[in-house]
C-alpha positions in Angstrom: 20.1 -259.2 49.9 19.5 -262.9 50.8 20.5 -264.9 53.9 20.5 -268.6 54.5 17.7 -269.9 56.7 18.5 -272.4 59.3 16.6 -275.1 57.5 18.4 -274.4 54.2 15.7 -272.2 52.7 16.5 -269.0 50.9 14.7 -266.1 52.6 14.6 -262.4 51.7 15.9 -260.3 54.6 13.1 -259.6 57.0 10.7 -261.7 55.0 9.3 -265.3 54.8 10.6 -268.4 53.1 10.0 -268.5 49.3 7.8 -271.6 49.7 5.6 -269.6 52.1 5.2 -266.8 49.6 4.2 -269.3 46.9 1.6 -270.6 49.2 0.2 -267.1 49.9 0.0 -266.4 46.1 -2.0 -269.6 45.6 -4.2 -268.8 48.5 -4.9 -265.3 47.1 -5.9 -266.7 43.7 -8.3 -269.2 45.4 -10.1 -266.6 47.5 -13.8 -266.5 46.6 -14.9 -263.4 44.6 -17.2 -262.4 47.5 -14.3 -262.4 50.0 -12.2 -260.2 47.6 -15.2 -257.8 47.2 -15.5 -257.5 51.0 -11.8 -256.8 51.3 -12.1 -254.2 48.6 -15.0 -252.6 50.3 -13.1 -252.5 53.5 -10.5 -250.3 51.8 -13.2 -247.9 50.6 -14.3 -245.0 52.6 -17.7 -245.9 54.2 -20.2 -243.2 55.1 -23.3 -243.6 57.3 -26.2 -241.2 56.7 -29.6 -240.9 58.5 -32.9 -240.0 56.8 -36.1 -239.4 58.8 -39.6 -239.3 57.4 -42.7 -238.3 59.4 -46.5 -238.9 59.1 -49.5 -236.8 58.3 -49.6 -233.1 59.3 -53.3 -232.5 59.6 -54.4 -229.3 61.2 -57.9 -229.4 62.6 -59.6 -226.5 64.4 -58.4 -227.5 68.0 -54.8 -227.4 66.6 -55.0 -224.0 65.0 -56.9 -222.6 68.0 -54.0 -223.7 70.2 -51.5 -222.3 67.8 -53.4 -219.0 67.9 -53.3 -219.1 71.7 -49.5 -219.8 71.7 -48.9 -216.7 69.6 -51.3 -214.3 71.4 -53.3 -213.7 68.2 -50.7 -215.0 65.7 -50.4 -218.6 64.6 -47.4 -220.1 66.4 -46.9 -223.9 65.9 -43.3 -224.1 67.1 -44.2 -225.2 70.7 -45.9 -228.3 69.3 -42.6 -229.4 67.6 -40.2 -228.4 70.4 -39.9 -231.9 72.0 -39.4 -233.8 68.7 -37.0 -231.1 67.2 -33.8 -232.8 68.4 -34.7 -236.0 66.6 -35.6 -234.2 63.3 -32.6 -231.9 63.4 -30.2 -234.8 64.2 -30.9 -236.4 60.8 -28.9 -235.7 57.6 -32.2 -235.4 55.7 -35.7 -234.9 57.1 -38.9 -235.3 55.1 -42.3 -234.1 56.2 -45.7 -234.9 54.7 -48.0 -231.9 54.3 -51.4 -233.4 53.9 -53.5 -230.3 53.9 -53.1 -227.2 51.7 -51.6 -224.0 53.1 -53.4 -220.8 52.2 -54.4 -217.3 53.2 -57.8 -216.5 54.7 -59.7 -218.2 57.4 -58.6 -221.7 58.3 -60.9 -224.7 57.8 -61.0 -228.3 58.7 -62.5 -231.5 57.5 -63.7 -232.2 54.8 -62.2 -229.1 52.9 -59.0 -228.1 54.6 -57.2 -224.7 54.6 -54.2 -224.5 57.0 -52.4 -221.3 58.1 -49.2 -220.8 56.1 -47.3 -220.2 59.4 -47.1 -224.0 59.8 -44.4 -224.1 57.1 -42.1 -221.8 59.1 -42.5 -224.0 62.2 -41.7 -227.1 60.0 -38.5 -225.5 58.8 -37.6 -224.4 62.4 -38.0 -227.9 63.6 -35.4 -229.2 61.1 -37.2 -230.6 58.1 -35.6 -230.1 54.7 -38.4 -231.0 52.3 -42.1 -231.9 52.3 -44.2 -234.2 50.1 -47.5 -232.6 49.2 -49.4 -235.3 47.3 -52.5 -236.4 49.4 -56.2 -236.8 49.1 -56.6 -233.2 50.3 -54.1 -231.6 47.9 -56.8 -229.9 45.8 -59.2 -229.0 48.6 -58.7 -225.3 47.7 -58.4 -225.9 44.0 -55.6 -224.4 41.8 -55.1 -221.5 44.2 -54.5 -223.9 47.1 -51.9 -225.8 45.2 -50.1 -222.6 44.4 -50.3 -221.1 47.9 -49.1 -224.3 49.5 -45.9 -224.4 47.3 -45.3 -220.7 47.8 -45.6 -221.0 51.6 -43.1 -223.9 51.6 -40.7 -222.0 49.3 -40.8 -218.9 51.4 -40.0 -221.0 54.5 -37.0 -222.5 52.7 -38.5 -226.0 52.2 -38.2 -228.1 49.1 -41.3 -229.9 47.9 -42.6 -232.6 45.5 -46.0 -234.2 44.8 -48.0 -231.3 43.5 -47.2 -228.7 40.8 -48.3 -225.3 39.4 -47.4 -226.1 35.8 -46.7 -228.9 33.4 -43.0 -228.0 33.5 -42.8 -228.1 37.3 -44.6 -231.4 37.3 -42.0 -232.9 35.1 -39.1 -232.0 37.5 -37.7 -234.5 39.9 -36.7 -233.4 43.4 -33.0 -234.1 43.8 -31.3 -233.3 47.1 -27.6 -233.3 47.9 -27.0 -235.0 51.3 -23.3 -234.9 52.2 -22.4 -235.6 48.6 -25.1 -238.2 48.1 -27.7 -237.5 45.4 -31.2 -238.4 46.8 -34.3 -238.4 44.6 -37.7 -238.0 46.2 -41.0 -239.0 44.5 -44.5 -238.6 45.8 -48.0 -239.7 44.8 -51.5 -240.2 46.2 -54.3 -242.7 45.6 -56.8 -239.9 44.8 -58.3 -236.6 45.8 -61.6 -237.6 47.6 -63.5 -237.3 44.3 -62.5 -233.7 43.7 -61.5 -233.0 40.1 -58.0 -232.0 39.4 -57.7 -228.3 38.5 -55.0 -229.3 35.9 -53.8 -232.7 34.8 -50.4 -232.0 36.4 -51.7 -230.6 39.7 -51.2 -233.8 41.8 -49.2 -236.9 41.1 -51.4 -240.0 41.3 -50.3 -243.5 42.2 -49.5 -245.1 38.8 -46.8 -247.7 39.4 -45.5 -247.7 35.9 -45.2 -243.9 35.8 -43.4 -243.9 39.2 -41.0 -246.5 37.9 -40.3 -244.4 34.8 -39.7 -241.3 37.0 -37.3 -243.3 39.2 -35.3 -244.5 36.2 -35.2 -240.9 35.0 -33.9 -239.9 38.4 -31.2 -242.4 38.1 -30.2 -241.1 34.8 -30.0 -237.6 36.3 -27.5 -238.8 38.9 -29.7 -240.0 41.8 -27.9 -242.6 43.9 -30.8 -243.2 46.3 -34.5 -243.1 45.3 -37.3 -242.6 47.9 -41.0 -242.9 47.1 -43.6 -241.4 49.4 -47.2 -242.8 48.9 -50.4 -241.5 50.3 -52.3 -244.8 50.3 -54.2 -247.5 52.3 -57.4 -247.5 54.3 -58.0 -245.1 57.1 -57.8 -246.4 60.7 -56.6 -249.9 59.6 -53.3 -251.1 60.8 -52.7 -253.9 58.3 -51.6 -253.0 54.7 -54.3 -253.7 52.1 -53.7 -256.1 49.3 -53.5 -253.1 47.0 -50.7 -251.6 49.1 -48.8 -254.9 49.0 -49.2 -255.2 45.3 -48.0 -251.7 44.6 -45.0 -252.1 46.9 -44.0 -255.4 45.2 -44.3 -253.9 41.8 -42.2 -250.9 42.7 -39.6 -253.1 44.4 -39.3 -255.5 41.5 -38.3 -252.5 39.3 -34.9 -252.5 41.0 -34.6 -248.7 40.9 -36.4 -247.7 44.2 -34.6 -248.0 47.5 -37.2 -247.0 50.1 -41.0 -246.6 50.2 -42.7 -244.5 52.9 -46.4 -244.2 53.4 -49.1 -242.2 55.1 -52.9 -241.7 55.1 -54.2 -244.4 57.4 -53.8 -242.1 60.5 -52.7 -245.1 62.5 -49.3 -246.8 62.4 -48.7 -249.7 60.0 -45.9 -252.3 59.8 -42.4 -251.8 58.4 -41.6 -254.7 56.2 -38.7 -255.8 54.0 -39.4 -256.9 50.4 -36.5 -258.6 48.6 -34.0 -256.6 50.7 -35.7 -253.2 50.5 -37.7 -251.6 53.2 -41.4 -250.5 53.0 -42.8 -248.2 55.8 -46.5 -248.8 55.0 -47.8 -246.2 57.4 -46.4 -243.7 59.9 -49.7 -242.6 61.4 -50.4 -239.0 62.3 -47.6 -236.7 63.2 -49.9 -233.8 64.2 -53.6 -233.8 64.3 -56.6 -233.4 66.7 -57.9 -236.9 66.1 -58.4 -239.2 69.1 -60.3 -242.4 69.8 -63.3 -240.3 70.7 -63.7 -239.3 67.0 -62.0 -242.1 65.1 -62.0 -245.9 65.3 -58.3 -246.2 66.0 -55.4 -244.9 68.2 -54.8 -241.8 66.0 -52.7 -240.1 68.6 -50.0 -242.7 68.0 -47.4 -242.3 65.3 -43.8 -243.0 64.4 -40.8 -241.3 62.9 -39.1 -243.6 60.4 -35.3 -243.5 60.7 -33.5 -245.0 57.6 -29.9 -245.8 58.1 -28.1 -245.4 54.7 -24.6 -246.8 54.1 -22.4 -245.4 51.3 -19.4 -247.5 50.4 -17.8 -246.2 47.2 -20.5 -246.4 44.5 -22.7 -248.8 46.5 -25.5 -247.2 48.4 -27.9 -249.3 50.6 -30.6 -248.7 53.2 -29.2 -251.2 55.6 -32.0 -250.9 58.2 -35.0 -248.8 59.3 -35.5 -247.8 62.9 -38.4 -245.9 64.2 -39.2 -243.5 67.1 -42.7 -244.0 68.6 -44.5 -240.6 69.1 -47.6 -239.4 70.8 -49.7 -236.2 70.3 -50.5 -234.9 73.7 -53.7 -233.0 74.3 -54.8 -230.2 74.9 -51.5 -228.5 73.9 -50.9 -230.8 70.9 -47.2 -231.2 71.6 -45.6 -234.1 69.6 -43.8 -236.2 72.1 -41.1 -238.8 71.5 -42.5 -241.5 73.8 -39.4 -242.9 75.4 -37.8 -239.5 76.1 -40.9 -238.1 77.7 -41.3 -241.2 79.9 -37.7 -240.7 81.2 -38.5 -237.1 81.9 -41.5 -238.0 83.9 -39.5 -240.7 85.8 -36.9 -238.2 86.8 -39.6 -235.8 88.0 -41.2 -238.6 90.1 -44.3 -238.7 87.9 -44.1 -242.3 86.6 -47.5 -243.0 88.0 -49.2 -240.0 86.4 -52.0 -240.3 83.8 -49.7 -238.9 81.1 -47.1 -241.6 81.8 -49.8 -244.3 81.7 -51.0 -243.0 78.3 -47.5 -242.9 76.9 -46.8 -246.5 78.0 -50.0 -247.7 76.4 -49.2 -245.8 73.2 -45.8 -247.4 73.0 -47.3 -250.8 73.6 -49.8 -250.3 70.8 -47.1 -249.1 68.4 -44.7 -251.9 69.1 -47.5 -254.5 68.7 -48.2 -253.2 65.2 -44.6 -252.6 64.1 -42.6 -255.7 65.3 -39.3 -254.8 66.6 -36.1 -256.2 68.2 -35.2 -254.2 71.2 -31.9 -255.9 71.5 -30.4 -254.0 68.6 -29.9 -250.3 69.6 -29.5 -247.6 67.0 -26.5 -245.3 66.7 -26.6 -242.5 69.2 -26.7 -239.8 66.5 -30.5 -239.4 67.0 -30.5 -239.8 70.7 -31.7 -236.5 72.3 -28.7 -234.9 73.9 -26.5 -237.5 72.1 -24.5 -238.1 75.3 -23.2 -241.6 75.9 -24.8 -241.9 79.3 -28.2 -240.9 77.9 -27.7 -243.4 75.1 -27.0 -246.2 77.6 -29.9 -245.2 79.8 -32.3 -245.2 76.8 -31.6 -248.9 76.1 -31.2 -250.1 79.7 -34.9 -251.0 79.9 -36.1 -250.8 76.3 -35.2 -248.9 73.1 -37.0 -245.8 72.2 -36.0 -246.3 68.6 -37.1 -249.8 67.6 -35.3 -251.9 64.9 -36.4 -254.0 62.1 -34.2 -257.1 61.9 -33.4 -258.1 58.4 -34.9 -261.5 57.8 -32.8 -262.7 54.9 -30.7 -265.9 54.5 -27.0 -265.6 53.9 -25.9 -265.6 50.3 -25.9 -269.1 48.9 -22.3 -268.8 47.8 -21.2 -268.3 51.4 -23.0 -271.3 53.0 -20.8 -274.3 54.0 -21.0 -277.3 51.7 -19.3 -280.6 51.1 -17.3 -279.0 48.3 -15.9 -275.9 50.0 -14.9 -275.8 53.6 -13.3 -272.8 55.2 -10.1 -273.6 57.2 -8.2 -270.8 58.7 -4.5 -270.1 58.0 -2.9 -267.7 60.5 0.1 -265.9 59.0 1.9 -263.5 61.4 -1.3 -262.6 63.3 -3.4 -262.2 60.1 -6.2 -264.7 59.4 -6.9 -265.7 55.8 -9.9 -267.9 54.9 -9.5 -270.1 51.9 -11.6 -273.0 50.3 -10.1 -276.4 50.5 -10.5 -278.0 47.0 -9.8 -281.5 45.9 -7.7 -280.1 42.9 -5.2 -278.4 45.3 -1.8 -280.3 45.3 -1.1 -281.9 48.7 2.3 -280.3 48.7 0.9 -276.8 48.8 -0.5 -277.1 52.3 1.7 -279.2 54.6 -0.1 -281.9 56.5 1.1 -280.8 59.9 2.2 -277.5 61.5 5.5 -276.1 60.4 6.9 -274.4 63.4 10.0 -273.1 61.7 8.1 -271.2 59.1 5.7 -269.7 61.6 2.6 -271.0 59.9 0.0 -272.8 62.0 -2.6 -274.8 60.0 -6.0 -275.8 61.5 -7.7 -278.4 59.3 -11.5 -278.2 59.0 -13.4 -280.0 61.8 
C-alpha cells in the first residue's frame, strides 16, 4: 500500500521516502570494509575467557619441612595455596610450571632436586588444570624421575607437556578444550644444567624452528589458540636478555603463536607486546624458600599472569594480559596475593605491621619491573569473592591486578585524511558513518537539513 506524502513524495506505509531509501543504499555501499567487519562482528556471539599461568614451583628443604609439619608426618602443601586458590580456580584454564621432578624416596634440594609427589595433589586442589614440566631440573633424577613426575601429575588429574617417557609421547601435542575453544600448550627449556638427557625425547629444548613447526601442527590439529611456555633467561636478572628477545621475536614472526610465558629467572620480568602479541618474559617464583639472604634478588616476589582471551566467531585474540602480584610469606610459605592480603591486614587494624610493610615493598618492586596502568581495572571474575563491592574497593586506591596497555597505533585505514572525512548521518536515532568522496553526486546528500524527511546532516568540521 502506498500513500501520498505531504511534499508529494511516494512513501511506503510506515516507511521513509523512496529518495531516502536510495540514499541509504548508496551509504551502505560506501561503508568502509573495516566498518562492515565491525558490524558483522557485533552480530557474532562474543565470548570472554581467562587463562592464568604461574611461575616456578621449587620445593627446597624448608618448604617440604613445613609441609611435613602441616600434615603431622605427611606432606601437606594445601595450606600454602589456600590464599591464592580463589584466583586460580576463578580462571577458565590454569597452567602451573613444575620445575622440579616429583618422585618417591627422600626429598632433596639444590642442585639435584626430588620433590614429594604430594605436591601434585595440592596443585590440583588449588585449581590448576595442567602443568609444564620442561626445565633445567627436569632430568635431575634421570629417566626414572621423568616417569615418576608424569605419573604423579596424571594420578592427581593434571595434564602435562614438556617432558616425555617415550618418542611417541614426545610427539603428542597437549590440546585442551576450554569452553569449546581448542588451546594448544607447548613447553621447552634452555638446557638441563649440563646433565645428559636419558633419551633424546626426554625434555623439549628451546629450538625456535621446532617450536614453530609444532605450533603449525597444532593448528592443523584444530588448535585455535597456541601458548608457548619457555624456561629461559638469566637467574636473578629482571631485564630479558638479548637471547630471550631474539627468540620471542622469531616465534612471534611465525604468526602461529598467540602467547609466550616464561620462567626460570626466579624474579619477575616485564610483560611486553611484540607486533600485537604478548610476551610474559618471567613470572618469578610461585613457591620456593629463596630470599634475598641467599640470592641476589627479590625472589619472594612473583606474579600470576592473567590472559584475557576474546572469541568472536572464528577470530580468537589475547586482547590483554593482566597480572596479580604475589609474595611468598615465611616461615609458613603461604603464597599471598599482595593486594588481597593488604586489605585483610587493614581490616584487622594491622596496616602498620612488618608483614604489611613487606607486602607494600613487594608490590612496589613488582610494579617497577612490570609497568602497569592502574587506571584500567580487570573484569571482576578473578576478584576474590567476586562481589561488586569488593571489586570497587580493590581499585579504589590501586589495582591488585595490573594491566598492560596496548601501545599500538590505530589502523592506517581508519585514520582521518584529506581524502576521507567521517560525517555523521542520523537516521531515526541510528548513526551511520560514511566517507565523503569527491565522486559522490551532490544530489545524493542535500546541502542543508531536510526537516520533512527527518534526516539531519552534520557536515565535517
